[in-house]
C-alpha positions in Angstrom: 91.7 55.4 59.5 89.6 56.4 62.6 92.0 58.7 64.6 94.4 55.8 64.9 91.8 53.6 66.6 91.9 50.0 65.5 89.0 48.7 63.5 88.5 45.0 63.9 85.9 42.8 62.3 84.8 39.4 63.5 83.1 37.5 60.7 81.0 34.5 61.8 79.2 32.3 59.3 75.6 31.6 60.2 74.9 28.0 61.2 77.7 27.1 58.8 77.4 23.3 58.4 73.6 23.3 58.1 73.6 26.4 55.8 76.0 24.6 53.4 73.8 21.6 53.4 70.8 23.7 52.6 72.7 25.4 49.8 73.5 22.0 48.4 70.0 20.7 49.0 67.6 23.6 48.4 64.6 21.5 49.4 65.9 21.7 53.0 65.6 25.5 53.1 63.3 26.6 55.9 63.2 23.2 57.5 64.8 21.9 60.8 68.2 20.5 59.8 70.6 18.8 62.2 74.2 18.0 61.2 76.0 15.4 63.3 74.5 12.1 62.5 71.8 10.3 60.4 68.7 8.8 61.9 68.1 5.1 60.9 65.0 3.0 61.6 66.9 1.2 64.5 67.2 4.6 66.3 63.5 4.8 66.6 63.3 1.4 68.3 66.2 1.6 70.8 67.8 4.7 72.3 71.1 2.9 72.7 71.5 2.9 68.9 71.7 6.7 68.9 75.3 7.9 69.0 77.1 11.2 68.7 76.3 14.8 69.3 74.9 17.7 67.2 77.7 19.6 65.4 75.3 22.4 64.3 71.7 22.9 63.4 69.6 25.3 61.4 67.8 28.2 63.0 64.5 26.3 62.4 65.8 23.4 64.5 66.9 25.8 67.3 63.3 26.8 67.8 62.8 23.3 69.3 65.6 23.9 71.8 68.2 22.0 69.9 71.8 23.3 70.0 75.4 22.3 69.3 76.9 19.6 71.5 73.5 18.2 72.4 73.2 14.4 72.3 71.6 13.3 69.0 69.2 11.1 71.0 67.8 14.2 72.8 67.7 16.2 69.5 65.7 13.4 67.9 63.2 13.3 70.8 62.8 17.1 70.6 62.3 17.1 66.8 61.8 13.6 65.3 60.8 15.2 61.9 64.0 17.0 61.5 66.4 16.1 58.7 69.5 14.5 60.3 72.7 14.6 58.2 76.2 13.2 58.7 79.1 15.6 59.0 80.6 16.3 55.5 83.8 17.8 56.5 85.6 17.8 53.1 82.7 19.9 51.7 82.7 22.3 54.6 86.5 22.7 54.5 86.3 23.5 50.8 83.6 26.1 51.2 85.5 27.6 54.2 88.6 28.0 52.0 86.6 29.9 49.4 85.1 32.2 52.1 88.6 32.9 53.6 89.9 33.8 50.2 87.1 36.3 49.9 87.8 37.8 53.3 91.5 38.2 52.6 90.7 40.7 49.8 89.0 43.0 52.3 91.6 43.0 55.1 95.0 44.4 56.0 95.5 41.2 58.1 93.2 38.2 58.6 93.3 35.6 61.3 91.2 32.5 60.8 90.2 31.1 64.2 88.0 28.2 63.1 86.4 26.7 60.0 83.7 29.3 60.0 85.0 32.5 61.6 87.8 35.0 61.2 89.1 38.3 62.5 89.9 41.1 60.0 92.0 44.1 60.8 90.7 46.8 58.4 92.2 49.9 60.2 93.9 51.3 57.1 91.0 50.5 54.8 88.3 52.6 56.4 88.0 56.3 57.3 85.3 56.3 60.0 82.8 54.0 61.6 80.2 54.5 58.9 82.8 53.6 56.3 83.6 50.5 58.4 79.9 49.5 58.3 79.8 49.9 54.5 83.0 47.9 54.2 81.3 45.1 56.2 78.3 45.3 53.9 80.5 44.7 50.9 82.0 41.7 52.6 78.5 40.3 53.4 77.4 40.8 49.8 80.5 39.2 48.3 79.9 36.1 50.5 76.2 36.0 49.6 76.8 36.4 45.8 79.9 34.1 45.5 78.9 31.4 48.0 75.2 31.8 48.6 75.7 32.0 52.4 75.1 34.6 55.1 77.3 35.7 57.9 77.1 38.0 60.9 79.8 40.6 61.5 80.8 42.5 64.6 82.9 45.7 64.2 84.8 47.1 67.2 88.1 48.6 68.4 89.4 45.2 69.5 89.0 41.5 68.9 87.0 40.5 72.0 84.4 43.2 71.5 84.1 42.4 67.8 83.5 38.8 68.6 80.8 39.6 71.2 79.2 42.1 68.7 79.1 39.5 65.9 76.8 37.4 68.1 74.6 40.3 69.0 72.3 40.1 66.0 72.0 36.7 64.2 71.5 35.5 61.5 72.8 37.9 58.8 73.6 40.6 61.4 75.9 43.6 61.4 76.7 45.4 64.7 79.1 48.4 65.0 80.6 49.2 68.5 82.2 52.6 68.7 82.3 52.8 72.5 83.2 49.4 73.8 82.6 50.0 77.5 79.2 51.5 77.1 78.2 48.7 74.7 79.3 46.0 77.2 77.9 47.4 80.4 74.3 46.1 80.3 75.2 42.7 78.8 75.2 39.5 80.8 78.7 38.4 81.9 78.2 35.1 80.1 78.6 37.0 76.9 82.3 37.3 77.5 84.3 34.6 75.6 85.8 32.3 78.1 83.2 32.7 80.8 81.9 29.1 81.2 79.3 27.7 83.7 81.8 27.5 86.5 83.1 31.1 86.2 79.6 32.3 85.6 78.4 30.7 88.9 81.2 32.2 90.9 80.6 35.7 89.5 76.9 35.5 90.3 77.8 34.4 93.8 79.8 37.6 94.0 76.8 39.6 92.9 78.1 40.2 89.4 75.5 39.6 86.7 76.3 42.3 84.2 79.6 43.2 82.5 79.3 46.7 83.8 79.4 45.3 87.4 82.4 43.3 86.4 84.1 46.4 85.0 83.8 48.3 88.3 84.6 45.2 90.5 87.7 44.8 92.7 90.4 43.1 90.6 92.0 41.5 93.7 88.7 39.9 94.7 88.2 38.6 91.2 91.7 37.0 91.2 91.1 35.5 94.6 87.8 34.0 93.4 88.7 32.8 89.9 92.4 33.0 89.5 94.6 35.0 87.2 91.9 35.0 84.5 90.1 37.5 86.7 92.6 40.2 85.5 91.8 39.4 81.9 88.0 39.5 82.5 88.3 42.8 84.3 90.2 44.3 81.3 87.7 42.9 78.8 84.8 44.3 80.8 86.4 47.7 80.6 86.7 47.3 76.8 90.4 46.6 76.8 92.0 43.9 74.6 95.4 44.6 73.0 95.7 41.3 71.2 96.7 41.6 67.6 95.1 40.0 64.5 97.6 37.3 63.8 97.8 36.1 60.2 99.5 32.8 61.0 97.3 31.1 63.6 97.8 27.4 64.4 95.9 25.6 67.1 98.1 22.9 68.7 95.5 21.2 70.8 91.9 21.1 72.1 90.9 20.1 75.6 88.1 20.1 78.2 88.2 19.6 81.9 85.7 18.9 84.6 86.0 19.1 88.4 83.7 16.7 90.4 81.5 18.1 93.2 82.6 15.1 95.3 85.9 13.2 94.7 85.3 9.7 93.3 86.8 6.5 92.2 83.6 5.0 90.8 84.5 3.6 87.4 81.0 4.2 85.9 81.1 7.8 87.0 84.6 8.3 85.5 83.5 6.7 82.2 80.5 8.9 81.9 82.7 12.0 82.6 85.3 10.9 80.0 82.5 10.3 77.4 81.0 13.7 78.1 84.4 15.5 77.8 85.3 13.6 74.7 82.0 14.8 73.1 82.8 18.4 74.0 86.3 18.1 72.5 84.9 16.3 69.4 82.4 19.1 68.9 85.1 21.8 69.1 87.3 19.8 66.8 84.6 19.4 64.1 83.7 23.1 64.4 87.4 24.0 63.8 87.8 21.5 61.0 90.6 19.4 62.5 91.5 15.7 62.8 93.6 14.2 65.6 96.4 11.7 66.2 97.1 12.0 69.9 94.7 11.6 72.8 95.6 12.5 76.4 94.0 12.1 79.8 94.7 14.3 82.8 93.7 13.4 86.3 93.9 15.5 89.5 93.6 13.3 92.6 92.1 14.0 96.0 95.5 15.0 97.3 95.9 17.4 94.4 98.6 15.4 92.7 98.3 15.2 88.9 98.9 12.3 86.5 98.6 12.1 82.7 98.5 9.5 80.0 98.7 9.9 76.3 98.5 7.7 73.2 99.4 8.6 69.6 97.5 6.7 66.9 99.0 5.5 63.7 96.7 7.6 61.5 94.5 10.7 61.7 91.0 10.2 63.0 87.9 12.4 63.2 85.4 10.0 64.7 83.9 10.3 68.2 84.0 6.5 68.8 87.8 6.4 68.5 88.2 9.4 70.7 86.0 8.0 73.4 87.5 4.5 73.3 91.1 5.8 73.5 90.3 8.2 76.3 88.6 5.6 78.3 91.4 3.1 77.8 93.8 5.7 79.2 91.4 6.5 82.0 91.2 2.8 82.9 95.0 2.6 82.9 95.3 5.5 85.3 92.5 4.2 87.5 94.1 0.8 87.8 97.5 2.3 88.6 96.3 4.7 91.3 93.4 3.9 93.6 93.1 7.4 95.0 89.8 9.3 94.4 89.7 11.6 91.4 89.0 15.3 91.8 89.3 16.4 88.2 89.4 14.8 84.8 90.6 16.3 81.5 90.5 15.0 77.9 92.8 16.5 75.3 93.6 15.9 71.6 96.8 17.1 69.9 99.0 16.4 66.9 96.1 18.0 64.9 95.8 17.9 61.2 93.7 19.4 58.4 90.4 17.7 57.6 91.6 16.7 54.1 94.1 14.2 55.4 93.5 11.0 53.3 93.9 8.7 56.3 91.1 10.2 58.4 88.1 8.0 59.3 84.5 9.2 59.6 81.8 7.9 61.9 
């Protein structure tokens, strides 16, 4: 063990869904592959026939500007010659299980955080940082030999820094961070997990572009600008994260929210917003390998009052169309009940289940 310093690994599979598809279909290797839907002749004739979003894509497809959560219609326009494949969640779940079984052999504790990533606490298994690097190489080799897939690994004194490090070099990367604060200082603030477009914009308005600037910033000013999360961001920027690797991790829900620039009661605007949020939730759900039973809508009105509606379905679902339809039905119900302008909308799924539920329905 390294002078009682924790040694945490974040293992992130490289472009997991598309990599599994390439493994199953070797002829796709080296070609742009997009997972999330399948192009049919009708799609070429009429954009309205294109539905869904990109779940993931190969690195070759990313060269065309394609990324996760992008509308399939846009992805098709950017790269019409790409191979479009439907999500095969049972296959991905099976492969994920095999990978997690490999990881458990190399860790004191393991926390799976999604279908294709996990944290490993290896503090008692390594003697120094060089040993930690060699330990990670053994993990990468085991996954390559047994599953024919590559992963990127970040090694650091805590979970947050390990996660940032795993994304530092991709694909098939390995990054060791001994001094967290020095490693973070020159990086863009958007590299911190949880810093979305809204927080990123606020930080830049405060003159904070790099994590080092965030680390030396005034905590009270951060809290005043972005709320209590400012305290967490300040700690992370200073390389501090005391959260433990938890072996039993269960996500209870997934949600996304959006605040309008101008309050509105326009039904078409509300529908577009609900659809966009539903797609974001759907993308997070498929990445994590879940299905859902309950859909909820949250609305904050112009007077800052909040109302919610929820509906629990009879069976598990994993299709975007059911999520959108249910969320919009709830939104219509709320919109009809209250004529006040809407300031914020949120879409949430809960009552989550594993992807191998027999009742689930695919797109």
